[in-house]
TIFI-383626 format. One record per residue: residue in one letter; x, z, y of N, C-alpha, C in turn. Coordinates in steps of 0.02 Angstrom, whole numbers, padded with zeros to 5 digits, always signed. Atoms other than C-alpha are relative to their C-alpha. Layout:
aXZYXZYXZY/...
# end
This chain:
m-00037+00006-00065-00642+02341-05841+00031-00071+00001/k-00025+00067-00007-00593+02168-05775+00079-00003-00002/k-00070+00009+00000-00419+02099-05804+00026-00020+00070/l-00032+00017-00066-00307+02091-05647+00066-00036-00011/f-00065+00034-00003-00167+01969-05615+00036+00020+00063/l-00039-00021-00056-00031+02035-05500+00067-00039+00001/i-00052+00048+00006+00093+01901-05457+00048+00006+00059/a-00053-00005-00051+00258+01919-05362+00030-00068+00014/n-00028+00062-00019+00306+01760-05271+00061+00013+00045/w-00062-00016-00037+00486+01787-05216+00021-00054+00047/k-00017+00058-00043+00493+01617-05130+00077-00013-00002/s-00072+00017+00001+00670+01567-05077+00040+00062+00018/n-00034-00063-00012+00743+01741-05090+00033+00022-00065/k-00034-00038+00053+00860+01844-05200+00055-00040-00035/t-00056+00023+00043+01030+01810-05276-00008+00027-00070/l+00002-00027+00069+01063+01844-05459+00006+00077+00002/q-00014-00072-00002+01130+02018-05416-00061+00036+00029/e+00057-00032-00033+00981+02057-05303-00062-00002-00048/a+00054+00004+00047+00856+01997-05435+00009+00051-00055/e-00013-00050+00052+00939+02105-05569-00014+00069+00025/k+00011-00069-00027+00936+02260-05457-00074+00013+00008/w+00073-00007-00007+00751+02229-05418-00029+00021-00065/l+00031-00012+00067+00710+02226-05603+00022+00069-00030/h-00020-00070+00023+00811+02384-05643-00037+00055+00041/d+00038-00049-00041+00733+02476-05498-00073+00005-00017/f+00071+00002+00021+00560+02420-05551-00007+00035-00065/q+00004-00030+00068+00592+02470-05732+00005+00077+00004/e-00011-00070-00007+00656+02641-05684-00061+00039+00028/k+00056-00032-00030+00511+02681-05571-00064-00008-00040/l+00057+00010+00042+00382+02606-05689-00002+00050-00057/t-00004-00049+00054+00444+02719-05829-00020+00071+00023/s+00017-00067-00024+00428+02874-05721-00075+00005+00019/e+00068-00002-00019+00252+02826-05666-00046+00003-00061/n+00041-00001+00061+00184+02801-05844-00070-00028+00014/l+00063+00032-00018+00049+02681-05782-00035-00031-00062/d+00038+00038+00050-00090+02609-05888-00005-00072+00024/l-00003+00068-00020-00060+02422-05881-00039-00045-00050/s+00036+00035+00051-00178+02374-06019-00045-00056+00024/y+00044+00052-00030-00289+02272-05902+00034-00035+00059/k-00036+00032-00055-00154+02213-05783+00055-00046-00026/e-00051+00048+00015-00048+02057-05803+00047-00006+00059/i-00048+00007-00052+00112+02064-05700+00042-00061-00011/i-00034+00064+00004+00196+01899-05664+00052-00003+00057/i-00053+00009-00051+00364+01873-05573+00017-00073+00004/c-00019+00071-00010+00401+01703-05496+00063-00002+00044/p-00059+00002-00038+00584+01696-05446+00020-00072+00017/s-00029+00068-00011+00689+01549-05381+00027-00027-00066/f-00027+00029+00061+00750+01427-05510+00071+00025-00015/t-00068-00020+00010+00929+01488-05485+00006+00065-00039/s-00005-00064+00034+00886+01661-05553-00051+00003-00058/l+00055-00001+00050+00748+01609-05677+00025+00023-00068/e-00024-00018+00067+00851+01621-05836+00021+00074-00001/h-00025-00067+00000+00931+01786-05785-00058+00048+00005/v+00059-00042-00001+00762+01862-05737-00032+00003-00068/n+00029+00003+00068+00694+01807-05906+00039+00045-00046/y-00043-00043+00044+00843+01888-05995-00006+00075+00016/c+00003-00069-00019+00833+02050-05894-00069+00030-00020/c+00067-00027+00019+00645+02070-05926-00001+00014-00076/k-00001-00012+00073+00673+02055-06114+00047+00057-00015/n-00047-00050+00011+00825+02168-06109-00026+00069+00018/l+00029-00063-00023+00735+02301-06010-00067+00016-00028/n+00065-00009+00032+00577+02281-06113-00056+00009+00053/l+00050-00006-00053+00475+02254-05955-00064-00038-00019/p+00065+00032+00017+00289+02212-05973-00016-00054+00058/i+00005+00050-00053+00313+02060-05860+00001-00070-00032/q-00004+00072+00017+00273+01875-05880+00039-00036+00053/i-00041+00037-00047+00380+01745-05796-00039-00066+00023/g+00029+00062-00029+00317+01607-05681+00052-00036+00043/v-00044+00034-00045+00397+01476-05572-00039-00020+00062/q+00030+00017-00065+00361+01417-05395-00012-00074+00010/n+00006+00073-00008+00364+01230-05426+00008-00033-00069/i-00008+00038+00060+00357+01097-05560+00005-00073+00020/s-00007+00072-00014+00408+00913-05558-00064-00036-00019/p+00057+00040+00019+00265+00789-05556+00021-00056-00053/y-00024+00050+00045+00374+00683-05672+00025+00033-00064/e-00029-00021+00062+00437+00696-05849+00075+00002+00004/t-00071+00002+00006+00618+00709-05905+00026-00066+00019/g-00027+00067-00018+00724+00572-05829+00040+00003+00066/a-00041+00006-00059+00812+00509-05677-00038+00019+00066/y+00035-00026-00059+00728+00621-05548+00043+00056+00031/t-00050-00046-00027+00871+00703-05453-00032+00060+00036/g+00026-00061-00033+00837+00882-05401-00066+00028-00026/e+00065-00024+00027+00678+00902-05504+00009+00043-00065/v+00002-00040+00060+00639+01031-05638-00063-00014-00036/n+00060+00025+00031+00516+00966-05767-00032+00051-00047/g+00041-00044+00040+00387+01046-05879+00034+00021-00065/v-00033-00016+00061+00493+01040-06037+00051+00055+00014/q-00050-00049-00020+00631+01137-05950-00033+00069+00020/i+00032-00061-00022+00511+01262-05871-00029+00039-00058/k+00033-00034+00053+00419+01299-06030+00049+00045-00043/e-00049-00039+00036+00580+01364-06108+00009+00073+00027/l-00013-00065-00032+00581+01510-05983-00060+00031+00034/a+00059-00029-00038+00408+01530-05903-00066-00028-00029/n+00068+00016+00024+00223+01525-05941-00050-00015+00056/y+00044+00011-00056+00153+01509-05765+00036-00038+00054/v-00031+00034-00057+00181+01398-05613-00048-00001+00059/i+00039+00003-00061+00120+01408-05434-00005-00071+00025/i+00010+00069-00023+00047+01242-05376-00049-00004+00058/g+00045+00007-00057-00029+01191-05210+00009+00050+00056/h-00008-00048-00053+00040+01328-05101+00005-00034+00068/s+00003+00032-00066+00016+01292-04915+00072-00016+00027/e-00068+00012-00023+00204+01308-04886+00029-00065-00030/r-00020+00066+00030+00234+01164-05008-00037-00059+00033/r+00041+00053-00036+00094+01064-04925+00030-00015+00067/d-00023+00009-00069+00160+01093-04749+00074-00019+00005/n-00072+00011-00007+00348+01098-04773+00028-00056-00039/f-00025+00056+00044+00367+00967-04908-00051-00056-00008/s+00048+00056-00006+00217+00854-04870-00032-00014-00067/e+00035+00011+00064+00136+00880-05041-00075-00013+00013/d+00073+00018-00009-00032+00792-05040-00036+00011-00064/n+00041-00012+00058-00174+00804-05163+00023-00042-00061/k-00025+00044+00057-00104+00658-05268+00058+00031-00036/i-00056-00030+00034+00061+00741-05298-00017+00065-00035/i+00022-00065+00027-00021+00910-05327-00037-00009-00066/e+00037+00011+00060-00136+00837-05457+00048-00020-00057/k-00050+00019+00049+00013+00758-05547+00037+00060-00028/k-00032-00063+00019+00097+00929-05550-00044+00040-00049/v+00046-00034+00043-00057+01004-05626+00000-00032-00070/e-00001+00036+00062-00057+00869-05760+00060+00018-00040/m-00060-00018+00034+00123+00908-05804-00001+00068-00027/a+00007-00069+00021+00088+01094-05810-00044+00004-00063/n+00048-00001+00056-00059+01068-05927+00031-00033-00062/k-00031+00037+00056+00037+00944-06034+00049+00043-00040/h-00053-00042+00032+00176+01071-06067-00019+00072-00006/d+00029-00068+00012+00064+01222-06083+00027+00053+00045/v-00020-00049-00052+00117+01307-05924-00061+00011+00044/s+00063-00015-00035-00030+01393-05840+00008-00007+00075/a-00005+00009-00072-00057+01337-05662-00037+00056+00037/i+00033-00044-00048-00093+01463-05526-00011-00044+00061/f+00016+00049-00050-00180+01343-05408-00022+00032+00068/c+00015-00028-00065-00180+01388-05224-00046-00042+00040/i+00048+00035-00045-00323+01343-05110+00002+00035+00068/q-00004-00027-00066-00330+01366-04922-00069+00019+00025/n+00068-00018-00013-00520+01375-04914-00044-00025-00054/a+00047+00018+00054-00676+01345-05018-00007-00073-00008/q+00007+00073+00004-00666+01159-04980+00062-00036-00027/t-00059+00031+00029-00492+01131-05051-00016-00029-00068/p+00016+00031+00064-00508+01008-05194+00040+00035-00058/i-00033-00033+00057-00468+01090-05365-00001-00049-00056/p-00002+00046+00057-00410+00978-05507-00035+00028-00062/e+00031-00023+00060-00489+00988-05679+00051+00044-00041/n-00039-00043+00048-00425+01112-05811+00040+00053+00034/i-00031-00057-00031-00376+01245-05688-00036+00064-00021/k+00029-00062+00024-00404+01422-05751+00012+00058+00048/i-00014-00054-00048-00324+01527-05611+00004-00032+00069/v-00003+00025-00070-00356+01498-05424+00021+00058+00042/a-00019-00049-00050-00273+01593-05283-00020-00024+00069/y+00021+00016-00066-00361+01590-05117+00050+00030+00051/e-00050-00022-00049-00227+01598-04980-00011-00035+00067/p+00012+00033-00067-00288+01565-04804+00068-00003+00038/p-00062+00009-00034-00140+01494-04706+00014+00051+00058/t-00009-00046-00055-00171+01613-04560+00021+00068-00023/a-00017-00067+00027-00138+01762-04673+00067+00004-00034/i-00064+00003+00034+00023+01704-04755+00057+00020+00044/g-00058-00019-00038+00171+01798-04687-00014+00024+00071/t+00018-00018-00069+00077+01852-04531-00014+00073+00010/g+00021-00070-00007+00026+02029-04571-00072+00007+00018/n+00072+00001-00015-00153+01980-04538-00042-00027-00059/p+00036+00025+00057-00245+01970-04704-00072-00018+00017/d+00072+00013-00003-00419+01898-04727-00037+00066-00012/t+00040-00058+00020-00558+02025-04741-00018-00004-00073/p+00020+00001+00070-00603+02075-04918-00069-00033-00008/e+00067+00029+00003-00783+02024-04883+00003-00076+00001/n-00004+00073-00005-00734+01847-04830+00033-00027-00061/a-00036+00022+00060-00613+01830-04977-00047-00001-00058/e+00049-00005+00054-00755+01883-05093-00049-00061+00005/e+00045+00056-00011-00869+01749-05016+00030-00064-00024/v-00035+00062+00021-00740+01614-05045+00006+00000-00076/a-00006-00005+00073-00709+01676-05223-00067-00017-00035/k+00066+00012+00031-00897+01675-05263-00019-00074+00007/n+00012+00069-00013-00913+01501-05184+00036-00045-00051/v-00040+00038+00044-00771+01432-05291-00025+00009-00070/k+00024-00011+00070-00835+01514-05450-00065-00035-00014/e+00065+00035+00007-01011+01445-05424+00008-00074-00007/k-00011+00072+00001-00945+01270-05394+00039-00025-00061/t-00048+00022+00048-00813+01263-05527-00007+00034-00069/g+00003-00038+00060-00850+01395-05656+00065+00038-00018/i-00064-00035+00011-00672+01461-05642-00010+00074+00003/e+00013-00074+00002-00669+01645-05689+00052+00041+00037/t-00056-00042-00030-00499+01705-05624+00017-00026+00069/i-00009+00020-00072-00490+01698-05435+00038+00061+00031/l-00044-00048-00034-00351+01790-05341-00003-00006+00074/y-00009+00005-00073-00322+01830-05159+00075+00006+00017/g-00070-00004-00024-00155+01803-05070+00002-00007+00077/g-00009+00002-00073-00097+01829-04891+00005+00069+00029/s-00012-00063-00032-00018+01983-04814-00028+00059-00043/v+00023-00051+00045-00060+02087-04969+00052+00060+00003/t-00043-00060+00000+00012+02267-04965-00031+00052-00047/s+00025-00052+00042-00007+02425-05064-00057+00035+00032/k+00055-00035-00036-00125+02490-04930-00064-00039-00003/n+00062+00040+00000-00247+02346-04938-00021-00032-00063/i+00013+00034+00062-00236+02284-05117-00067+00023-00032/n+00061-00024+00033-00377+02393-05182-00062-00028+00033/s+00058+00027-00035-00498+02331-05047-00018-00069-00024/f+00012+00066+00025-00477+02158-05121-00021+00002-00076/t+00014+00002+00072-00471+02194-05309-00063+00037-00020/k+00063-00033+00017-00624+02306-05303-00060-00044+00013/m+00055+00050-00010-00725+02153-05248-00018-00029-00069/p+00022+00020+00066-00828+02093-05398+00032-00065-00026/t-00024+00064+00023-00758+01917-05403+00075-00011+00006/i-00075+00009-00010-00575+01943-05358+00037+00036-00056/n-00032-00021+00061-00461+01963-05509+00077+00011+00009/g-00069-00014-00009-00297+02010-05428+00028-00031+00063/a-00031+00024-00062-00171+01951-05298+00065-00037-00014/l-00063+00036-00005-00031+01829-05263+00037+00029+00057/v-00032-00039-00049+00093+01933-05167+00068-00034+00022/g-00064+00030-00024+00233+01861-05056+00049+00051+00025/g-00053-00043-00031+00339+01967-04936+00002+00069-00030/a+00000-00070+00027+00282+02136-05007+00028+00002-00072/s-00028+00000+00068+00343+02083-05180+00076+00004-00001/l-00072-00001-00003+00522+02079-05123+00030+00072-00009/d-00016-00068+00009+00528+02268-05127-00029+00025-00065/p+00027-00018+00067+00513+02329-05309-00048+00061+00006/f+00041-00062-00002+00442+02498-05256-00068-00015+00033/e+00063+00018-00031+00309+02420-05141-00041-00040-00049/f+00035+00042+00046+00264+02294-05275-00030+00044-00057/l+00027-00046+00051+00242+02434-05403-00058+00042+00029/r+00057-00035-00029+00131+02527-05281-00061-00046+00003/i+00055+00047+00002+00026+02368-05270-00029-00002-00069/v+00023-00002+00068+00016+02364-05459-00040+00062-00014/k+00032-00065+00012-00031+02546-05462-00069+00005+00034/n+00060-00008-00043-00163+02535-05323-00053-00052-00017/a+00049+00050+00011-00248+02377-05383-00054+00022-00052/
# end
């Protein structure tokens, strides 16, 4: 059975108290469900403000969850006000989302900046979850996880079709040799299986639906 990556991108949401409650609710429901997670990697990507507390809670609750971040500085340690660098991130997380269309659009991140972020992630052994908007999006070298997120599907409630997502995944795999390709964009517990049952799709990057611990657990269960 293929390994599935199920990633919760909380974006700019949740206070410390809200993040802690999410994790406790998730743990309680997960325990009652008694799911087989042997082939599923669950990754939570909180805001930087709650990153340390989420890490602590996951360990304290013995949750089978890996921690990721939503951004990484393209620079090393130094005089870069407002940035969080790879050395700091590696203390608390093993994954980072890079190239998301919201970063490209809202913060004017171009391919040059994105490539520098990938370099920093690789240098500090933080696995990049690299977002592409279509099969033509340039992918830097040394990427092992790609998430196909069509902008028209992000936060709109209008996901891509599983068939088209599979075509994009196959195209990327054939061009790059990257084995782990995810789908993202209006993912729910009702449609997740239609994507993960596709031969080339290895999971999902989940936005809005991941804010509800019970809905996210249903996504994990149904994948």
